[in-house]
C-alpha positions in Angstrom: 0.0 0.0 0.0 1.3 3.5 -0.8 1.5 5.6 2.4 3.1 8.7 1.0 -0.1 10.2 -0.5 -0.5 13.8 0.8 -3.8 14.6 2.5 -6.0 17.4 1.2 -7.2 20.1 3.7 -10.6 18.4 4.0 -8.9 15.0 4.7 -6.7 16.6 7.3 -9.7 18.0 9.1 -11.4 14.6 9.0 -8.3 13.0 10.6 -7.9 15.8 13.2 -11.6 15.7 14.2 -11.6 11.9 14.6 -8.3 11.2 16.4 -10.2 10.0 19.5 -11.6 7.2 17.3 -8.1 5.6 17.3 -8.1 5.5 21.1 -11.5 3.9 21.2 -10.6 1.2 18.6 -7.5 0.3 20.6 -9.4 0.1 23.9 -12.3 -1.9 22.4 -10.4 -4.3 20.0 -6.7 -4.6 20.9 -4.9 -5.9 23.9 -2.2 -3.3 24.9 0.9 -4.9 26.4 3.8 -2.6 27.1 6.2 -5.5 27.7 5.9 -6.9 24.1 7.6 -5.0 21.3 5.1 -3.3 19.0 2.1 -3.8 21.4 2.6 -0.7 23.6 -0.1 1.9 23.5 2.1 4.5 21.6 3.0 2.0 18.9 -0.6 1.0 18.4 -1.8 4.6 18.5 0.7 5.6 15.8 -0.2 2.7 13.6 -3.9 3.5 14.2 -3.3 7.1 13.1 -1.7 5.9 9.9 -4.8 3.8 9.2 -7.0 6.8 10.1 -5.2 8.9 7.4 -5.7 6.0 5.0 -9.4 6.0 5.8 -9.5 9.8 5.1 -7.9 9.3 1.6 -10.3 6.5 0.6 -13.5 7.9 2.2 -16.6 8.4 0.0 -19.2 10.6 1.7 -22.0 9.1 -0.4 -21.6 5.7 1.1 -21.5 6.3 4.9 -20.5 8.6 7.7 -16.8 9.0 8.2 -16.6 7.8 11.8 -18.4 4.6 10.8 -16.1 4.0 7.9 -12.9 5.0 9.6 -13.6 2.8 12.7 -13.7 -0.3 10.4 -10.5 0.7 8.5 -8.6 1.5 11.7 -9.8 -1.7 13.4 -8.9 -3.9 10.4 -5.6 -2.1 10.0 -4.6 -2.6 13.6 -5.6 -6.2 13.6 -3.4 -6.8 10.5 -0.6 -4.9 12.3 -1.0 -7.1 15.4 -0.9 -10.3 13.3 2.3 -9.1 11.5 3.9 -8.2 14.9 3.0 -11.7 16.2 4.6 -13.3 13.2 7.7 -11.3 13.7 7.9 -12.2 17.4 7.9 -15.9 16.4 11.0 -15.3 14.3 13.0 -13.6 17.1 15.8 -15.4 18.9 16.3 -14.4 22.5 19.9 -14.5 23.6 20.8 -14.8 27.3 23.8 -15.8 29.4 23.5 -18.9 31.5 24.5 -19.3 35.1 28.1 -20.3 34.1 28.6 -17.7 31.4 27.4 -19.9 28.5 25.5 -18.3 25.6 21.9 -19.5 25.3 19.6 -19.0 22.3 15.9 -19.4 23.3 17.1 -21.4 26.3 19.3 -23.8 24.3 23.1 -23.9 24.6 24.8 -22.3 21.6 27.9 -24.3 20.7 30.6 -22.1 19.2 32.4 -23.3 16.1 35.8 -24.9 16.7 37.7 -22.5 14.6 37.7 -18.8 15.6 38.2 -17.7 12.0 35.1 -19.7 11.0 33.1 -17.9 13.7 34.4 -14.4 12.6 33.6 -15.3 8.9 30.1 -16.4 9.9 29.4 -13.1 11.8 30.8 -11.0 8.9 28.7 -12.9 6.4 25.5 -12.6 8.5 26.2 -8.8 8.9 26.8 -8.5 5.1 23.5 -10.3 4.4 21.7 -8.1 6.9 22.9 -5.0 5.2 22.0 -6.3 1.7 18.6 -7.3 2.9 17.6 -3.7 3.6 17.8 -3.0 -0.2 15.4 -5.7 -1.2 11.8 -6.7 -0.7 9.4 -9.5 -1.5 10.8 -12.8 -2.5 14.4 -11.6 -2.6 14.2 -10.4 1.0 12.6 -13.7 2.1 15.5 -15.5 0.3 18.1 -13.5 2.2 16.3 -14.2 5.5 16.4 -17.9 4.6 20.1 -17.7 3.7 20.8 -16.2 7.1 18.8 -18.9 8.8 20.7 -21.6 6.8 24.0 -20.1 7.9 22.8 -20.4 11.5 22.3 -24.1 10.9 18.6 -24.4 10.1 17.5 -26.8 7.3 15.2 -25.8 4.4 12.4 -27.8 6.0 12.8 -26.1 9.4 12.7 -22.7 7.6 9.6 -23.7 5.7 8.0 -24.7 9.0 8.9 -21.4 10.5 7.2 -19.5 7.6 4.4 -22.0 7.2 5.1 -22.7 3.6 6.2 -25.8 1.6 10.0 -26.4 1.4 10.1 -25.7 -2.4 9.0 -22.1 -1.7 12.1 -21.6 0.5 14.3 -23.1 -2.2 12.8 -20.6 -4.7 13.3 -17.7 -2.4 17.0 -18.6 -1.9 17.4 -19.1 -5.6 16.0 -15.6 -6.3 18.1 -14.0 -3.6 21.3 -15.6 -4.9 20.5 -14.4 -8.4 20.1 -10.8 -7.2 23.1 -11.0 -4.8 25.4 -12.2 -7.7 24.6 -9.0 -9.5 24.9 -6.7 -6.4 28.3 -5.1 -6.7 28.5 -3.6 -3.1 27.5 -7.0 -1.7 30.2 -8.8 -3.8 32.9 -6.3 -2.8 32.0 -7.0 0.8 32.8 -10.7 0.4 36.3 -10.0 -0.7 
């Protein structure tokens, strides 16, 4: 969806006069949880305001009253946002230090590679992929994410389970990403 559409003066007034609608949608439809990334009130309110602006740009006065229309748009937008944030939360790895100084990822012991240089190369490669990932979207971005997970030791089947897709999809993502990265001069120069 294109978010950089400027609002007309009338649309701005609709948004300004109905800002309280975002508050009421959050209170009625969303569970605010300040301890979970993205589910704090301020994050939800900001996202709701974006959807309120979207409602103002797509509003047709002949069909309904603006508050009725905007309430549905804001509610549906916030529910989509919450689903997206939940999906992202499932992909996070929580790193902690154990009682004896060992590194734990989601409570499981992380065994370091035997060779220090292999470990440094792995970190550099993951960092390089993360910086390249910012330039891409869609299938290529998914492919770079899958490559990073493969480097961390996950199989294609495990990655497919993580994204709830068949394994051939992940293979196609990786193939697309490698095609793009082979033509990405800054990425290739970073490998040298």
